[in-house]
Each structure stands twice: as C-alpha cells, then as structure tokens.
C-alpha positions as CSV (number, residue, x, y, z in Angstrom):
1,M,15.8,27.1,-37.4
2,S,12.6,25.8,-35.8
3,E,10.1,27.9,-34.0
4,I,10.1,25.7,-30.9
5,T,10.3,28.0,-27.9
6,P,10.2,27.4,-24.2
7,D,6.7,29.0,-24.1
8,L,5.4,26.6,-26.7
9,V,6.9,23.6,-24.9
10,R,5.4,25.0,-21.6
11,H,2.0,25.3,-23.4
12,L,2.2,21.8,-24.8
13,A,3.2,20.4,-21.4
14,G,0.2,22.1,-19.9
15,L,-2.2,20.6,-22.5
16,A,-0.7,17.2,-21.7
17,R,-0.9,17.9,-18.0
18,I,2.8,17.3,-17.5
19,D,4.7,19.3,-14.9
20,L,8.2,20.2,-16.2
21,T,11.1,21.7,-14.3
22,E,13.0,24.5,-15.9
23,A,15.8,22.2,-16.7
24,E,13.4,19.8,-18.4
25,L,11.7,22.6,-20.2
26,L,15.0,23.8,-21.7
27,R,16.1,20.2,-22.6
28,F,12.8,19.4,-24.3
29,T,12.9,22.7,-26.2
30,E,16.4,21.8,-27.6
31,Q,15.4,18.2,-28.4
32,L,12.1,19.2,-30.1
33,S,13.9,21.9,-32.1
34,V,16.4,19.2,-33.4
35,I,13.5,16.9,-34.3
36,V,11.6,19.7,-36.1
37,D,14.7,20.9,-38.0
38,S,15.5,17.3,-39.0
39,V,12.0,16.7,-40.4
40,A,12.2,20.1,-42.3
41,K,15.5,19.1,-43.9
42,I,14.1,15.8,-45.0
43,S,10.9,17.5,-46.3
44,N,13.1,19.8,-48.4
45,I,14.9,16.9,-50.1
46,I,11.7,14.9,-50.9
47,D,9.9,15.6,-54.2
48,E,7.0,14.0,-56.1
49,N,9.4,11.4,-57.5
50,T,10.4,10.1,-54.1
51,P,8.5,6.9,-53.2
52,A,6.8,6.8,-49.8
53,T,8.4,4.4,-47.4
54,S,7.2,3.2,-44.0
55,H,10.3,1.0,-43.3
56,P,13.9,1.4,-44.4
57,I,14.1,-2.3,-45.5
58,P,11.4,-3.7,-47.8
59,L,9.2,-6.2,-46.0
60,S,7.2,-9.0,-47.5
61,N,4.9,-11.6,-46.0
62,V,6.0,-15.2,-46.2
63,F,3.1,-17.5,-47.0
64,R,3.0,-21.2,-46.9
65,E,0.4,-23.6,-48.2
66,D,-2.2,-24.7,-45.7
67,E,-1.8,-28.4,-44.9
68,V,-4.5,-30.4,-43.2
69,I,-2.8,-32.4,-40.4
70,P,-4.2,-34.6,-37.7
71,S,-5.3,-32.6,-34.6
72,L,-7.4,-33.1,-31.5
73,S,-11.0,-34.2,-31.8
74,Q,-13.7,-32.0,-30.2
75,E,-14.0,-34.5,-27.4
76,Q,-10.2,-34.5,-26.8
77,A,-10.1,-30.7,-26.8
78,L,-12.9,-30.5,-24.3
79,S,-11.7,-33.3,-22.1
80,G,-9.6,-31.0,-19.9
81,A,-12.2,-28.2,-19.7
82,P,-13.6,-27.5,-16.3
83,D,-17.1,-27.1,-17.9
84,S,-18.5,-27.6,-21.4
85,A,-21.8,-27.6,-23.0
86,Q,-23.0,-28.4,-26.6
87,G,-19.5,-29.2,-27.7
88,R,-18.1,-25.8,-26.6
89,F,-16.1,-24.5,-23.6
90,R,-18.4,-23.0,-21.1
91,V,-17.2,-20.0,-19.2
92,A,-18.8,-17.5,-16.8
93,A,-20.5,-14.5,-18.5
94,I,-18.5,-11.3,-18.3
95,L,-20.9,-9.0,-20.1
96,D,-24.3,-8.6,-18.4
97,E,-25.9,-10.5,-21.3
98,E,-27.9,-13.7,-21.3
C-alpha cells in the first residue's frame, strides 16, 4: 500500500498553487495511490536482466536516399517576397540588434 495521504496531496497541491476541494483531494489521493502502487508492483518484477524500454513497440527510423531534384531558383523563390536583399528574404528585426 502506498504512503499517499490526503495531507501529502494537500501539501503537493499547495506547492503547485492548486486549490482543491475536499472531493478532489480524496479523489486525487486515491488516484495517486493506485499509480504509486502500480509503479511499485512493476519495480518489484524488473531485475537487472530486464531491458529498458521507452515504447511498447520497437521503433526505427525509415531513411531514404537523398535525391537531387529540380527546385526553385533563388530568384524564383524570392519573386513573391515583399522585400529581399542580397539574395535573401528581408524581414523586420525582432531582436534589438543591428
């Protein structure tokens, strides 16, 4: 059984600056107890031979070969820009830098 008490939940809610009603306090105490107990059960099963997993299904990246294909020229890309300079888009400064 977990050591999650209404006082602990009240304390945590205070640290997070969350106002809880008594009903919420009791509900969260129960829910957090279930979570802590579930993690404890899993922790008891896992040993040093259990591989760490971050996802239940193995994931892998799918790569493809880079292919050079025709694209816009610099002039074409800048043709619709409201303002450009030296072959680049020109935008208003947003950081007080020059």
